[in-house]
MARBASE-571534 format. One line per 2 residues: number of its first residue (from 0); for each residue x, y, z of C-alpha. Coordinates in nm, 4 decimals. Layout:
BEGIN
NUM) X:Y:Z; ...;
***
This chain:
BEGIN
0) -1.5142:0.4903:-1.6233; -1.5149:0.6814:-1.2705;
2) -1.1869:0.8686:-1.1636; -1.0347:0.7902:-0.8381;
4) -0.9403:0.9906:-0.5355; -0.6911:0.8315:-0.3044;
6) -0.6753:0.9844:0.0186; -0.3277:0.9121:0.1475;
8) -0.0017:0.8767:-0.0506; 0.3546:0.9136:0.0842;
10) 0.4856:1.0795:-0.2168; 0.7288:1.3390:-0.0943;
12) 0.8728:1.1031:0.1737; 0.9730:0.8678:-0.1048;
14) 1.1223:1.1460:-0.3349; 1.3291:1.2744:-0.0584;
16) 1.4445:0.9537:0.1286; 1.4547:0.7124:-0.1518;
18) 1.5013:0.9215:-0.4610; 1.1949:0.7938:-0.6295;
20) 1.0800:0.9499:-0.9507; 0.7228:0.9291:-0.9687;
22) 0.7000:1.0842:-1.3296; 0.8132:0.7427:-1.4232;
24) 0.6642:0.4022:-1.4374; 0.6153:0.1930:-1.1378;
26) 0.7972:-0.0719:-1.3189; 1.0864:0.1623:-1.4197;
28) 1.1317:0.2297:-1.0601; 1.1208:-0.1161:-0.9604;
30) 1.3889:-0.2190:-1.2155; 1.6244:0.0648:-1.0873;
32) 1.5890:-0.0360:-0.7258; 1.6852:-0.4083:-0.8058;
34) 1.9864:-0.5171:-0.5918; 1.9373:-0.2260:-0.3824;
36) 1.8423:-0.2197:0.0214; 1.5286:-0.0229:-0.0955;
38) 1.2741:-0.3085:-0.1549; 1.3579:-0.4939:0.1628;
40) 1.3338:-0.1720:0.3455; 1.0072:0.0131:0.1834;
42) 0.8833:-0.2720:-0.0699; 0.8451:-0.2416:-0.4417;
44) 0.6631:0.0632:-0.5522; 0.3165:0.0564:-0.6262;
46) 0.3105:0.4236:-0.7805; 0.3964:0.5685:-1.1143;
48) 0.2462:0.8501:-1.3176; 0.1498:0.5953:-1.6155;
50) -0.0272:0.4024:-1.3576; -0.1921:0.7076:-1.2359;
52) -0.3067:0.7354:-1.5939; -0.4036:0.3791:-1.6378;
54) -0.6345:0.3661:-1.3305; -0.7634:0.7277:-1.3738;
56) -0.6460:0.8246:-1.0287; -0.7126:1.1819:-1.0727;
58) -0.6201:1.3072:-0.7296; -0.4326:1.2056:-0.4205;
60) -0.3838:1.3485:-0.0609; -0.0081:1.3658:-0.0706;
62) 0.1425:1.3666:0.3016; 0.4009:1.5587:0.4646;
64) 0.5645:1.3076:0.6933; 0.8662:1.2685:0.8996;
66) 0.9483:0.9924:1.1439; 1.0469:1.0671:1.5081;
68) 1.3984:0.9721:1.5688; 1.2825:0.6955:1.8216;
70) 1.1184:0.5008:1.5613; 1.4425:0.4668:1.3538;
72) 1.5441:0.1109:1.3252; 1.8767:0.1889:1.1340;
74) 1.7564:-0.0103:0.8284; 1.7924:0.2413:0.5809;
76) 1.9203:0.6228:0.6248; 1.6125:0.8413:0.6087;
78) 1.5654:1.1909:0.7644; 1.4005:1.1758:1.1252;
80) 1.3682:1.4432:1.3950; 1.3987:1.4838:1.7638;
82) 1.2796:1.8356:1.8349; 0.9997:2.0609:1.6849;
84) 1.2633:2.2743:1.5142; 1.4134:1.9577:1.3413;
86) 1.0534:1.8454:1.2624; 0.9842:2.1658:1.0861;
88) 1.2942:2.1558:0.8751; 1.2079:1.7901:0.7825;
90) 0.8406:1.8755:0.6929; 0.9243:2.1831:0.5022;
92) 1.1623:1.9481:0.2874; 0.8432:1.7558:0.2053;
94) 0.6526:2.0516:0.1110; 0.9389:2.1548:-0.1094;
96) 0.9357:1.8332:-0.2902; 0.5813:1.8717:-0.3867;
98) 0.6410:2.2332:-0.5021; 0.9469:2.1026:-0.7270;
100) 0.7274:1.8340:-0.8763; 0.4754:2.0760:-0.9649;
102) 0.7117:2.3445:-1.1048; 0.9353:2.0809:-1.2961;
104) 0.6484:1.8729:-1.4249; 0.3362:2.1004:-1.4599;
106) 0.2065:1.8792:-1.7197; 0.2041:1.5736:-1.4612;
108) 0.1219:1.7193:-1.1118; -0.0339:2.0135:-0.9759;
110) -0.1274:2.1006:-0.6154; -0.4821:2.1968:-0.5463;
112) -0.5389:2.4474:-0.2740; -0.8840:2.6180:-0.3278;
114) -1.2385:2.5493:-0.4593; -1.1549:2.6958:-0.8112;
116) -0.8261:2.4805:-0.8669; -1.0276:2.1820:-0.7554;
118) -1.3379:2.2422:-0.9826; -1.1170:2.3029:-1.2885;
120) -0.8985:1.9915:-1.2287; -1.2032:1.7759:-1.1678;
122) -1.3625:1.9188:-1.4830; -1.0761:1.8534:-1.7037;
124) -1.0638:1.4915:-1.5856; -1.4184:1.4276:-1.6290;
126) -1.4280:1.5638:-1.9821; -1.1203:1.3609:-2.0422;
128) -1.2984:1.0416:-1.9457; -1.5983:1.1096:-2.1644;
130) -1.3961:1.1452:-2.4916; -1.1542:0.8730:-2.3613;
132) -1.2293:0.6325:-2.6378; -1.2295:0.8948:-2.9130;
134) -0.9200:1.0700:-2.8191; -0.6085:1.1047:-3.0450;
136) -0.3062:0.9010:-2.9903; -0.1027:1.2067:-2.8986;
138) -0.3601:1.2899:-2.6162; -0.3270:0.9446:-2.4954;
140) 0.0293:0.9814:-2.4400; 0.0234:1.2945:-2.2871;
142) -0.2400:1.2231:-2.0200; -0.3401:1.4694:-1.7417;
144) -0.1769:1.6079:-1.4451; -0.2404:1.4419:-1.0812;
146) -0.3852:1.6704:-0.8224; -0.2349:1.6835:-0.5031;
148) -0.3954:1.8042:-0.1866; -0.1481:1.8543:0.0959;
150) -0.2011:1.6366:0.4260; 0.0033:1.6930:0.7120;
152) 0.0646:1.3550:0.8822; 0.1752:1.4240:1.2646;
154) 0.2012:1.7796:1.3904; 0.4942:1.7866:1.5783;
156) 0.6537:2.0242:1.2978; 0.4264:2.2784:1.4980;
158) 0.6123:2.4149:1.7958; 0.3041:2.5667:1.8670;
160) -0.0587:2.5429:1.7731; -0.0727:2.9012:1.6304;
162) 0.2076:2.8168:1.3634; -0.0940:2.6268:1.1955;
164) -0.1461:2.9670:1.0200; 0.1778:2.9709:0.8224;
166) 0.1312:2.6168:0.7093; -0.2027:2.6966:0.5706;
168) -0.0532:2.9740:0.3860; 0.2106:2.7451:0.2542;
170) -0.0734:2.5042:0.1107; -0.1680:2.2565:0.3736;
172) -0.5411:2.1915:0.3905; -0.5710:1.8616:0.6110;
174) -0.3794:1.7974:0.9211; -0.3608:1.4664:1.1151;
176) -0.2326:1.5923:1.4575; -0.0832:1.2362:1.5414;
178) 0.1311:0.9679:1.3844; 0.2795:0.8474:1.7082;
180) 0.2030:1.0009:2.0318; 0.3174:1.3744:2.0735;
182) 0.2471:1.6993:2.2693; -0.1031:1.7318:2.1066;
184) -0.2641:1.3801:2.1614; -0.1687:1.0038:2.1932;
186) -0.1114:0.8159:1.8826; -0.0191:0.4751:1.7338;
188) 0.1295:0.2720:1.9915; 0.1622:0.5561:2.2381;
190) -0.2066:0.6103:2.3651; -0.3162:0.9105:2.5309;
192) -0.5952:1.1811:2.5567; -0.6142:1.5067:2.3572;
194) -0.3959:1.7615:2.5447; -0.4521:2.1164:2.6247;
196) -0.2284:2.1972:2.3454; -0.4231:1.9692:2.1217;
198) -0.7570:2.1551:2.1763; -0.5374:2.4521:2.0922;
200) -0.4537:2.3293:1.7581; -0.8073:2.2246:1.6900;
202) -0.9357:2.5761:1.7787; -0.6576:2.7147:1.5349;
204) -0.7449:2.4696:1.2554; -1.1032:2.5318:1.2839;
206) -1.0477:2.9007:1.2480; -0.8904:2.8306:0.9173;
208) -1.1795:2.5815:0.8068; -0.8802:2.2963:0.7680;
210) -0.9854:1.9294:0.7432; -0.9282:1.7190:1.0715;
212) -0.7671:1.3849:0.9877; -0.8139:1.1201:1.2936;
214) -0.6249:0.8647:1.1274; -0.3345:0.7469:1.3761;
216) -0.4926:0.9274:1.6653; -0.5409:0.7130:1.9763;
218) -0.9009:0.5944:2.0387; -0.9617:0.8259:2.2929;
220) -0.8009:1.1344:2.1417; -0.9964:1.0601:1.8332;
222) -1.3319:1.0562:2.0033; -1.2529:1.3783:2.1974;
224) -1.1507:1.5517:1.8762; -1.4763:1.4292:1.6991;
226) -1.6801:1.5873:2.0065; -1.4874:1.9070:2.0061;
228) -1.3852:2.0013:1.6501; -1.6357:2.2076:1.4547;
230) -1.4826:2.1824:1.0973; -1.4534:1.8623:0.8506;
232) -1.3456:1.5401:0.9955; -1.2058:1.2621:0.8117;
234) -0.9814:0.9318:0.8688; -0.7775:0.9464:0.5521;
236) -0.6419:0.5917:0.5831; -0.7883:0.3745:0.8430;
238) -0.9985:0.0547:0.8849; -1.2505:-0.1041:1.0947;
240) -1.0661:-0.2486:1.3991; -1.3248:-0.5174:1.4404;
242) -1.2583:-0.6845:1.1247; -0.8646:-0.7097:1.1383;
244) -0.7742:-1.0309:1.3002; -0.5146:-1.0246:1.5701;
246) -0.4580:-0.6441:1.5666; -0.2599:-0.5674:1.8839;
248) -0.2185:-0.1860:1.8486; -0.4557:0.1278:1.8609;
250) -0.4144:0.2034:1.4964; -0.7508:0.1561:1.3508;
252) -1.1127:0.2637:1.4222; -1.3442:0.1122:1.6553;
254) -1.7104:0.0830:1.5646; -1.7995:0.3526:1.8072;
256) -1.5548:0.5870:1.6511; -1.6922:0.5183:1.3000;
258) -2.0377:0.5679:1.4281; -1.9298:0.8986:1.5638;
260) -1.7405:1.0115:1.2428; -2.0240:0.9059:1.0370;
262) -2.2655:1.1333:1.2725; -2.0118:1.4249:1.1942;
264) -2.0676:1.3598:0.8115; -1.6899:1.2603:0.7782;
266) -1.5316:1.0040:0.5259; -1.3044:0.7068:0.6041;
268) -1.0544:0.5985:0.3477; -1.0158:0.2306:0.3569;
270) -0.6517:0.0827:0.3313; -0.5720:-0.2424:0.1191;
272) -0.2667:-0.3296:0.3249; -0.2603:-0.6962:0.4233;
274) -0.1683:-0.6203:0.7842; -0.4578:-0.3755:0.8045;
276) -0.6880:-0.6695:0.6927; -0.5493:-0.9354:0.8963;
278) -0.2415:-0.8533:1.1279; -0.0868:-1.2252:1.1163;
280) -0.1398:-1.2577:0.7324; 0.2248:-1.3830:0.6954;
282) 0.1602:-1.6803:0.9225; -0.1786:-1.7567:0.7805;
284) -0.0567:-1.8354:0.4321; 0.1032:-1.5157:0.3273;
286) -0.0067:-1.2990:0.0334; -0.1818:-1.5558:-0.1647;
288) -0.4564:-1.5886:0.1030; -0.5467:-1.2422:0.0927;
290) -0.8138:-1.1033:-0.1395; -0.9602:-0.7516:-0.2378;
292) -1.2665:-0.9147:-0.1001; -1.1365:-0.8495:0.2386;
294) -1.1075:-0.4897:0.1421; -1.4763:-0.4718:0.0002;
296) -1.5646:-0.6212:0.3419; -1.4031:-0.3272:0.5125;
298) -1.5994:-0.0882:0.3043; -1.9306:-0.2809:0.3196;
300) -1.8792:-0.2671:0.7105; -1.8645:0.1006:0.7208;
302) -2.1483:0.1329:0.4819; -2.3623:-0.0944:0.6875;
304) -2.2897:0.1009:1.0011; -2.3796:0.4204:0.7978;
306) -2.6880:0.2963:0.6080; -2.5420:0.4366:0.3100;
308) -2.2263:0.4554:0.0823; -2.1760:0.8600:0.2070;
310) -1.8860:0.7877:0.4378; -1.6235:0.5677:0.2895;
312) -1.3649:0.6130:0.0174; -1.0073:0.4859:-0.0453;
314) -0.6718:0.5844:0.1364; -0.4221:0.3384:-0.0084;
316) -0.1102:0.4392:0.2004; 0.0713:0.3157:-0.0856;
318) 0.4599:0.3498:-0.0697; 0.4270:0.4112:0.3070;
320) 0.6470:0.1679:0.4401; 0.5461:-0.1014:0.2223;
322) 0.5031:-0.2311:-0.1400; 0.3481:-0.4596:-0.3747;
324) 0.4599:-0.7704:-0.1607; 0.2078:-0.6651:0.1326;
326) -0.1149:-0.6050:-0.0485; -0.3766:-0.8316:-0.1852;
328) -0.2458:-1.0365:-0.4884; -0.4844:-0.8706:-0.7267;
330) -0.2992:-0.5457:-0.6827; 0.0244:-0.4814:-0.8611;
332) 0.0132:-0.1071:-0.8930; -0.2226:0.1929:-0.8033;
334) -0.3956:0.1183:-1.1129; -0.5659:-0.1831:-0.9752;
336) -0.7628:-0.0041:-0.7314; -1.0056:-0.0130:-1.0048;
338) -1.0628:-0.3804:-0.9664; -1.2772:-0.3085:-0.6490;
340) -1.5454:-0.1709:-0.8828; -1.6662:-0.5222:-1.0176;
342) -1.6189:-0.6755:-0.6463; -1.8463:-0.3935:-0.4944;
344) -2.0862:-0.4828:-0.7956; -2.0995:-0.8448:-0.7079;
346) -2.1842:-0.7448:-0.3456; -2.5041:-0.5391:-0.4730;
348) -2.3516:-0.1891:-0.5028; -2.4854:0.0010:-0.7923;
350) -2.2864:0.2433:-1.0217; -2.3708:0.5471:-0.8073;
352) -2.2452:0.3762:-0.4941; -1.9342:0.2821:-0.6614;
354) -1.9023:0.6401:-0.7905; -1.9204:0.7722:-0.4318;
356) -1.6808:0.5265:-0.2862; -1.4132:0.5659:-0.5646;
358) -1.4068:0.9600:-0.5666; -1.7413:1.1518:-0.5141;
360) -1.7408:1.1573:-0.1196; -1.3820:1.2917:-0.1028;
362) -1.4764:1.5051:-0.3736; -1.7815:1.6450:-0.1788;
364) -1.5688:1.6773:0.1420; -1.2996:1.9105:-0.0393;
366) -1.5722:2.1187:-0.2025; -1.7225:2.1786:0.1481;
368) -1.3695:2.2702:0.3007; -1.1464:2.4173:0.0463;
370) -1.1467:2.8084:0.0431;
***
């Protein structure tokens, strides 16, 4: 069984704002949150440590994320910011949540910051997979730690571009400059080009060999970044805009951007969120008319543009403002990402193709970029 690398999960945000305990089962969390405002605000969770084990989700890109105050709808009390100073405090709280998770539960989570960490972690998981059918009951219960690579989503916590260095020292390895628009570039719902400060940010990132994540960047800013940035480039959680019925915002990737990212040897993480498959899904019949086939179509579209399977992976965005109610009905938890394997096989993808999509493309990218 292949392991899975998931390139986008908002773990720290949920720990801080919703007090979710990801050492527990997703079902334990759902039970705990019954009769609270949380499911209406953020959906019923898709994540839990037993489900990571069940689905062999060995490594995730865990985000640092806080929302600008202007997007706060007052539906639930969460940390937001208005200034770079407030943003830095908020993002640092995210980072501290990951550090506590690793310190308090070293057998369940570990932060991956360098090549040696990555290789040792993957080797442990691969060995575990090979002996899975023979292992003792005690080993079954103990499981393996989940690796976390830290991804900064939105860079407003950087008062100036040179501050990248301290976040790198703190363990951040991937930066997506935008969530919404900011001083660095246009973003989702707030279009605009890469700014002078944005070019400076990319220069500072390149000096540290950091990975650039173009997800959430405006179309123009993303393409400018792909032209300019000399380091590794990805879209951690983005779909092909052309396949999303009724999409009214600049959130996803046009085909010309996908082609450019492929030319730069980048990887795109496909998102199994209903609204990113069909924007008006609720009005077209709801969850029951959705399907993992639509996720496969997104994967296949990128592969057809590339002419191979080297540029696509999974970026679930799970617990990122939605829950089980907003994904295709075949998915109940993170463990069900495995169901994409048989679907891809039916479409003609072989075992090596599925291995690349499930984890190897992300693994290759990390091996090329981590120190």
